[in-house]
C-alpha positions as CSV (number, residue, x, y, z in Angstrom):
1,M,115.6,92.1,95.6
2,I,113.3,94.7,97.8
3,E,111.6,93.1,100.6
4,R,108.3,95.1,100.6
5,R,106.1,94.4,103.7
6,R,103.2,96.4,105.5
7,L,104.4,98.3,108.5
8,P,102.4,97.5,112.3
9,S,100.7,100.8,113.2
10,A,101.8,102.4,116.0
11,S,98.2,101.9,117.2
12,Y,98.9,98.0,117.4
13,C,101.0,97.8,119.9
14,S,100.2,101.9,122.2
15,P,98.6,101.0,125.5
16,V,95.5,103.0,126.8
17,E,96.9,105.3,129.2
18,D,93.8,107.9,130.1
19,E,90.9,108.3,129.5
20,N,91.4,110.7,125.8
21,W,92.5,107.0,124.1
22,S,90.6,104.2,123.3
23,R,90.6,100.6,122.0
24,C,88.3,99.8,118.7
25,L,88.5,97.6,115.9
26,F,88.6,98.9,112.7
27,A,89.3,97.3,109.2
28,E,89.7,94.3,111.3
29,Q,92.8,95.6,113.2
30,P,93.2,96.7,116.9
31,V,93.7,100.6,116.9
32,V,94.0,103.3,119.7
33,I,91.9,106.7,119.3
34,I,93.4,109.5,121.0
35,G,91.2,112.0,121.7
36,G,91.7,115.7,121.9
37,N,94.2,117.5,120.4
38,R,97.7,115.7,120.6
39,D,100.8,116.6,119.1
40,A,101.6,113.5,116.2
41,T,105.4,114.0,117.2
42,Q,104.7,113.6,120.5
43,I,102.5,110.7,120.5
44,A,105.6,109.1,118.2
45,R,108.1,109.4,120.7
46,H,105.5,108.1,123.2
47,V,105.3,104.8,121.1
48,A,108.8,104.3,119.6
49,N,110.1,104.2,123.8
50,K,107.1,101.5,124.6
51,L,108.8,99.5,121.6
52,P,110.7,96.8,121.8
53,G,114.3,97.5,119.9
54,A,114.2,99.2,116.5
55,S,110.9,98.1,115.5
56,P,109.0,100.4,112.3
57,F,105.8,102.1,113.2
58,F,103.8,105.5,112.2
59,V,101.7,107.6,113.3
60,M,98.2,108.8,111.5
61,D,96.1,111.4,112.1
62,M,93.1,110.4,110.5
63,P,91.0,113.7,110.7
64,S,93.6,115.3,108.5
65,V,94.3,112.4,105.8
66,M,90.2,113.1,105.7
67,A,90.3,116.9,105.8
68,R,92.8,116.8,103.0
69,V,90.8,113.6,100.5
70,D,88.0,116.0,101.0
71,D,89.5,119.2,100.4
72,W,90.9,117.5,97.0
73,Q,87.5,116.5,96.8
74,E,86.2,119.7,97.0
75,R,88.4,121.5,95.3
76,L,88.7,119.1,91.7
77,P,85.1,117.8,91.8
78,R,85.9,116.4,88.0
79,V,88.8,114.5,89.1
80,Q,89.1,111.3,90.2
81,A,92.2,110.5,92.5
82,Y,93.2,107.6,93.0
83,Y,95.4,106.1,95.9
84,A,98.9,104.0,94.7
85,L,98.7,101.2,97.3
86,R,102.9,101.4,97.3
87,C,102.8,104.2,99.2
88,N,101.5,102.9,102.3
89,A,99.5,99.5,102.0
90,D,98.4,99.9,105.9
91,P,94.7,98.6,105.8
92,V,93.4,101.1,108.5
93,L,94.2,103.7,105.8
94,A,93.2,101.7,102.5
95,R,89.7,101.3,104.6
96,M,89.3,105.0,105.4
97,L,90.1,106.5,102.2
98,A,87.9,103.1,100.6
99,D,85.4,104.3,102.9
100,S,85.3,107.9,101.4
101,A,83.8,106.4,98.0
102,Q,85.1,108.8,95.4
103,L,88.7,107.9,95.8
104,G,89.8,104.6,93.9
105,F,93.1,102.5,94.2
106,A,95.5,102.2,91.8
107,V,97.9,98.8,91.9
108,T,100.7,98.4,89.5
109,N,101.2,94.6,90.7
110,A,99.6,90.9,91.5
111,E,100.9,91.4,94.7
112,E,98.9,94.8,95.3
113,L,96.2,93.4,93.8
114,A,96.5,90.6,96.1
115,M,96.8,92.9,99.2
116,L,93.4,94.9,97.9
117,I,91.6,91.7,97.2
118,D,92.9,90.8,100.6
119,Y,91.4,93.7,102.1
120,F,88.0,93.9,100.8
121,I,87.0,90.5,100.2
122,D,84.0,91.5,101.4
123,I,83.6,94.4,98.8
124,F,84.5,92.3,96.1
125,C,82.8,89.0,96.6
126,P,80.1,89.0,99.9
127,R,79.3,86.3,101.6
128,N,75.8,85.7,100.3
129,H,77.4,85.3,96.3
130,K,75.6,82.6,94.9
131,K,78.3,80.5,92.5
132,F,77.2,79.7,89.3
């Protein structure tokens, strides 16, 4: 059996070292926003050097991801795109993709559906929802 777990984002433990780095919450997850044109490989090396042991992580270029989503929607406006949550179930990525409004999610099992509902419980069941 393969154990599936969400990888921690590199930004969860990256220190803020200069004025181009700032901390904030996105999708209820702490992230580090890095301004300017930084190379993702250099950022990944920096994070790898700061992490204890061989902890898995990833670095995401959010503007690049959104540019690709926008490009998809511009070139194929009649095609409804769906992101397979099993590819990368990080809540920051999922929230960013959900905010694009024209992108749906594909889930293949109950575990992925539970993750999606957990990430977006405020969308599926607003706090002012009345019980019948």
